[in-house]
C-alpha positions as CSV (number, residue, x, y, z in Angstrom):
1,M,18.9,11.6,1.3
2,K,18.0,15.2,3.4
3,S,16.5,16.3,-0.3
4,V,14.2,12.9,0.0
5,L,12.8,14.4,3.4
6,K,13.3,18.2,2.0
7,Y,11.2,17.7,-0.5
8,A,8.7,15.5,1.0
9,L,8.6,18.6,3.6
10,A,7.9,21.0,1.3
11,M,5.3,18.7,-1.0
12,G,2.6,18.6,2.8
13,A,2.7,17.1,6.6
14,G,1.5,13.9,5.6
15,I,0.2,11.1,3.1
16,A,-2.5,12.6,2.3
17,A,-1.5,16.2,1.8
18,V,1.5,14.8,-0.3
19,G,-1.0,13.2,-2.5
20,A,-3.2,16.3,-2.5
21,A,-0.3,18.7,-3.3
22,L,1.1,15.8,-6.4
23,A,-2.4,17.2,-8.1
24,Q,-3.1,20.7,-7.1
25,T,-5.0,21.0,-10.6
26,A,-6.5,17.6,-10.6
27,P,-9.9,17.3,-11.6
28,A,-12.6,17.5,-9.1
29,A,-13.4,13.3,-7.9
30,P,-16.7,12.0,-9.0
31,A,-19.6,11.8,-5.9
32,T,-20.4,8.3,-6.9
33,A,-17.1,5.9,-7.9
34,E,-17.3,5.0,-11.4
35,I,-15.6,2.4,-13.9
36,V,-14.4,3.4,-17.0
37,R,-13.9,1.0,-19.3
38,L,-10.9,1.7,-21.3
39,D,-10.5,-2.0,-23.8
40,P,-12.6,-4.6,-24.1
41,A,-10.3,-7.0,-22.2
42,L,-11.7,-4.9,-18.8
43,D,-15.1,-7.5,-19.4
44,A,-13.1,-10.3,-18.6
45,L,-12.1,-9.2,-15.3
46,I,-14.7,-6.8,-14.0
47,A,-18.6,-7.5,-15.8
48,P,-19.7,-5.1,-16.7
49,D,-22.7,-4.3,-14.4
50,A,-20.8,-5.1,-11.6
51,Q,-20.6,-1.9,-9.3
52,V,-18.7,-0.3,-6.3
53,E,-19.9,-1.0,-2.7
54,K,-19.7,1.3,0.3
55,V,-18.5,-0.7,3.1
56,A,-18.0,1.1,6.1
57,T,-17.1,4.2,6.9
58,G,-16.3,7.2,9.2
59,F,-12.7,6.7,9.5
60,K,-9.6,9.4,9.8
61,F,-7.7,7.8,6.7
62,V,-7.7,3.5,6.3
63,E,-4.9,2.0,4.7
64,G,-3.3,-1.4,4.8
65,P,-6.0,-4.0,3.9
66,M,-5.6,-7.4,4.4
67,W,-8.5,-10.6,4.3
68,R,-8.3,-12.7,7.4
69,Q,-10.5,-14.6,9.0
70,G,-12.9,-14.0,7.3
71,R,-13.1,-10.4,7.7
72,L,-10.7,-7.8,5.9
73,W,-8.5,-5.6,8.5
74,F,-7.5,-2.2,7.6
75,S,-5.4,0.4,9.4
76,D,-6.4,3.8,10.6
77,V,-3.2,5.5,9.9
78,G,-4.9,9.0,11.2
79,G,-6.9,7.3,14.0
80,E,-3.8,4.5,15.7
81,E,-6.0,1.7,15.3
82,I,-6.1,-1.5,13.4
83,R,-9.2,-2.3,12.8
84,A,-11.1,-5.3,10.9
85,V,-14.6,-4.8,8.7
86,T,-17.0,-7.4,7.9
87,P,-18.1,-8.0,4.5
88,D,-21.8,-6.6,6.2
89,G,-20.1,-4.1,7.6
90,K,-19.6,-5.0,11.3
91,V,-16.6,-3.0,12.2
92,E,-14.3,-4.2,15.5
93,L,-11.1,-2.3,17.3
94,L,-9.0,-5.0,17.5
95,V,-5.2,-3.0,18.6
96,D,-5.5,0.7,19.6
97,H,-2.4,2.8,19.7
98,A,-0.9,0.8,17.3
99,G,1.8,3.1,15.2
100,G,4.3,3.1,17.9
101,Y,5.0,6.9,18.7
102,P,3.8,8.9,21.4
103,N,1.2,11.2,21.8
104,P,1.0,12.1,18.0
105,K,-0.8,15.5,17.0
106,P,-4.2,15.5,15.7
107,G,-4.1,15.5,12.0
108,K,-0.7,13.3,11.6
109,T,-1.0,10.0,9.9
110,L,1.4,8.6,12.0
111,G,-1.0,4.8,12.7
112,P,-0.1,1.4,11.7
113,N,0.3,1.0,8.0
114,A,0.4,-2.0,5.7
115,M,-0.3,-5.4,7.5
116,V,0.9,-9.4,6.5
117,T,0.1,-12.8,7.7
118,D,2.9,-14.6,8.8
119,K,4.0,-18.2,8.3
120,D,3.5,-18.9,11.6
121,G,-0.2,-17.6,11.5
122,T,1.1,-14.1,13.6
123,V,0.5,-10.4,11.6
124,I,3.6,-7.9,10.5
125,Y,2.5,-4.9,10.3
126,A,4.2,-1.6,9.4
127,Q,4.5,1.2,12.1
128,Q,4.3,4.4,10.6
129,G,5.1,6.8,13.5
130,G,7.5,3.9,15.2
131,R,9.6,3.5,12.8
132,N,9.7,-0.5,12.5
133,L,8.3,-3.5,11.8
134,S,6.4,-5.2,14.4
135,R,3.9,-8.1,15.5
136,L,1.0,-9.2,16.6
137,D,0.5,-12.3,18.7
138,A,-2.1,-15.0,18.6
139,N,-3.7,-12.2,21.3
140,L,-3.0,-8.8,19.4
141,H,-0.5,-7.9,21.6
142,I,2.6,-5.6,20.2
143,Q,5.9,-7.1,20.3
144,P,9.2,-5.8,18.2
145,F,10.6,-7.3,14.8
146,L,12.8,-5.4,12.9
147,S,13.9,-1.6,13.2
148,T,17.4,-1.5,11.9
149,Y,19.4,-1.8,9.2
150,N,23.6,-1.8,9.6
151,G,22.6,-0.7,13.4
152,K,20.4,2.3,12.2
153,K,17.5,3.3,12.5
154,I,15.5,2.7,9.1
155,N,13.0,4.9,7.6
156,S,9.5,4.3,7.9
157,P,8.3,1.3,6.9
158,N,4.8,1.5,4.5
159,D,3.9,-1.4,2.4
160,L,4.9,-5.5,2.6
161,V,4.4,-8.8,1.1
162,F,5.7,-12.4,0.9
163,A,7.7,-13.5,-2.2
164,K,6.8,-16.9,-3.2
165,D,10.3,-17.8,-1.4
166,G,9.1,-16.9,1.8
167,A,11.1,-13.7,1.9
168,L,9.2,-10.6,3.4
169,W,9.9,-7.3,1.3
170,F,9.3,-3.6,2.0
171,T,9.1,0.0,1.4
172,D,10.6,2.4,3.2
173,P,10.3,6.3,2.3
174,P,9.6,8.7,5.1
175,F,6.6,9.0,5.8
176,G,6.4,8.9,8.9
177,P,9.3,11.6,10.0
178,M,8.0,14.1,7.8
179,N,5.0,13.7,10.1
180,M,7.0,14.5,13.0
181,E,7.7,17.6,15.2
182,P,10.6,18.2,14.8
183,S,11.4,16.0,12.5
184,P,14.2,13.7,13.3
185,P,17.0,12.6,11.6
186,L,17.2,9.8,8.4
187,E,20.0,7.3,9.4
188,Q,19.7,5.7,6.3
189,P,21.4,7.2,3.2
190,F,18.4,5.6,0.7
191,A,14.9,5.3,0.7
192,A,15.0,1.0,0.3
193,V,12.9,-1.5,-0.7
194,Y,14.6,-4.2,1.5
195,R,13.9,-8.3,1.7
196,Y,14.9,-9.7,4.9
197,A,15.2,-13.6,4.2
198,K,17.1,-15.6,7.1
199,G,17.6,-13.3,9.5
200,K,18.7,-10.8,6.9
201,L,17.8,-7.2,5.8
202,T,19.2,-6.6,2.1
203,P,18.8,-3.2,0.4
204,M,17.3,-4.2,-3.1
205,V,16.4,-0.9,-4.7
206,T,17.5,2.0,-3.5
207,D,16.6,5.0,-6.0
208,L,13.8,5.6,-5.7
209,K,13.0,8.7,-3.2
210,L,9.5,7.9,-2.7
211,P,9.0,4.2,-2.8
212,N,5.4,2.8,-1.5
213,G,3.2,0.1,-2.8
214,L,4.6,-3.2,-3.8
215,A,4.1,-6.8,-5.1
216,F,4.9,-9.9,-7.0
217,S,3.5,-11.1,-10.3
218,A,0.7,-14.7,-9.0
219,D,4.0,-16.8,-10.3
220,G,6.5,-15.0,-8.6
221,K,8.5,-14.1,-11.4
222,I,8.3,-10.6,-11.6
223,F,8.1,-7.6,-9.1
224,Y,5.9,-4.5,-8.9
225,V,6.7,-1.2,-7.3
226,N,5.6,2.5,-7.0
227,S,7.0,5.5,-6.9
228,Y,5.1,7.7,-4.9
229,G,7.6,10.9,-6.3
230,P,8.4,13.8,-7.7
231,E,8.2,10.9,-10.9
232,M,5.1,8.6,-10.0
233,F,5.3,5.4,-11.9
234,T,4.8,1.4,-11.4
235,R,7.8,0.5,-12.0
236,A,8.6,-3.5,-12.8
237,Y,11.1,-6.1,-12.4
238,D,12.1,-9.7,-13.3
239,V,12.8,-11.5,-10.2
240,G,16.2,-14.2,-9.9
241,K,17.5,-16.3,-7.8
242,D,17.1,-15.3,-4.4
243,G,15.5,-12.5,-5.1
244,A,17.9,-10.5,-7.4
245,L,15.9,-8.0,-10.0
246,S,16.9,-7.8,-13.3
247,H,15.8,-5.5,-16.3
248,P,14.0,-2.5,-14.7
249,R,11.0,-1.1,-16.5
250,I,8.4,1.6,-16.3
251,L,5.0,-0.4,-16.5
252,F,2.8,3.0,-16.5
253,A,4.4,6.8,-15.7
254,Y,1.1,9.4,-14.0
255,D,0.5,12.7,-14.4
256,R,-0.4,15.3,-12.2
257,G,-3.5,16.3,-13.8
258,M,-4.9,12.7,-13.7
259,G,-6.5,13.7,-10.7
260,R,-5.5,13.4,-7.0
261,G,-3.5,11.3,-5.1
262,G,-0.1,9.1,-6.4
263,P,0.7,6.0,-6.7
264,D,0.4,4.2,-3.5
265,G,-0.9,0.6,-3.2
266,L,-1.0,-1.8,-5.5
267,K,-1.8,-5.9,-6.4
268,T,-1.8,-8.3,-9.2
269,D,-4.1,-11.0,-10.1
270,T,-4.0,-14.4,-12.1
271,A,-3.9,-13.3,-15.2
272,G,-0.6,-11.2,-14.7
273,N,-2.7,-7.4,-14.4
274,V,-2.1,-4.9,-11.9
275,W,-3.8,-2.8,-9.9
276,S,-2.4,0.0,-8.6
277,T,-4.1,2.7,-6.9
278,G,-2.5,6.6,-8.5
279,P,-4.0,10.3,-9.3
280,G,-7.9,9.6,-10.2
281,G,-8.3,6.2,-9.2
282,I,-7.1,2.6,-10.0
283,R,-6.1,2.1,-12.4
284,I,-6.9,-1.9,-14.3
285,I,-2.9,-2.3,-16.3
286,S,-1.6,-5.3,-18.7
287,P,1.5,-7.2,-18.4
288,Q,2.5,-5.2,-21.3
289,G,1.5,-2.2,-20.1
290,K,-1.7,-0.8,-21.0
291,V,-4.8,0.8,-19.0
292,L,-8.0,-1.2,-19.5
293,G,-10.3,0.6,-17.0
294,L,-10.1,2.9,-14.7
295,I,-12.0,3.0,-10.9
296,K,-12.7,6.5,-10.8
297,M,-12.8,6.9,-6.1
298,P,-15.1,9.1,-4.7
299,E,-12.6,9.9,-1.8
300,V,-8.4,9.3,-2.6
301,T,-8.1,5.9,-2.5
302,A,-4.5,5.1,-1.1
303,N,-4.7,0.6,-1.5
304,L,-6.7,-2.6,-1.7
305,A,-6.6,-6.0,-1.2
306,F,-8.3,-8.8,-2.7
307,G,-10.2,-11.4,-0.6
308,E,-13.0,-13.3,0.5
309,D,-13.5,-16.2,-2.2
310,G,-10.4,-14.0,-4.3
311,H,-13.2,-12.8,-6.3
312,V,-13.7,-9.2,-4.5
313,L,-11.8,-6.2,-4.3
314,Y,-11.5,-4.1,-1.3
315,L,-10.4,-0.4,-1.3
316,T,-9.3,2.1,1.3
317,G,-10.8,5.5,0.7
318,S,-9.8,7.9,2.7
319,T,-12.8,8.0,4.9
320,S,-13.9,4.5,4.2
321,I,-14.0,1.0,3.0
322,Y,-15.3,0.1,-0.8
323,R,-15.7,-3.4,-1.9
324,L,-15.9,-4.7,-6.0
325,R,-16.8,-7.7,-7.3
326,T,-14.4,-9.1,-10.1
327,K,-14.5,-12.3,-12.2
328,V,-10.4,-12.7,-11.7
329,A,-8.9,-13.8,-9.2
330,G,-6.8,-11.6,-7.3
331,T,-3.1,-13.0,-6.4
332,M,-4.0,-14.0,-2.7
333,P,-1.1,-13.4,0.1
334,L,1.3,-16.9,0.3
335,Y,0.7,-17.0,4.2
336,R,-3.4,-15.9,5.3
337,R,-5.3,-17.6,7.8
């Protein structure tokens, strides 16, 4: 695992820095968002006249979007905050100092990350600095939830999702430790994708150096995970009983010359397509691995989430929140409020 941290540190001081380093020769971002149609099938997913709108801006590094109670909840990983924004752009601070790491230095991405609503209505979220999964109760108080595997500290939870059987899955790359000075030793021998069910935590994928975004197909039969580096790709698996994974294959491989950023957050839609952030923007990929379109963004876009009636895609740019209405419905979280 030391090689993972050495790689991450060599690539930069944080998520944004790693993404930039992975695409040093990338073309410049467009001044405004642009939807590029690469296949006529995209018209069934995004109307030809659809436009990407900016909803709110002025943040440090936004991540972890989740639709909840009529608003988009999101994390500011650089600002240590969890906020919510209405469709018309009204922003509210929900939780301050939410990353679990005391006094992070400016420019360090050690705040909160992905969030998901649990069956009881509380929110489980990733603390990148604290290296925990924590829970927000009904009063938005932070409660400990999960921080170890086999009695040793996990690396730095990043993205999480509930499967159809109620199991919680999350990725555990070393992005938190690589932002700390000095960087603490990693206690796990891998950067795993974990499954948590019936009080038991199980590593399901252990061969990725920087696992990042993850999602299930709408029917729960296919699991997807993004590899942020050094090799960048979206991998698919078949899902069996108790979450058993089989038939791993590369759905799509990314090249560093494609643009800024890396394979980070991903979501699926009800037609089986994968919407993944990556170098140069968001790719809409068919279940067969064909790229139907590309959403080029003016900022590195780390994550995305479907919200409202399921036909609105929210995008977390580096400093801004964007929105795009879609014709296809997104796969919505198992539990939602």
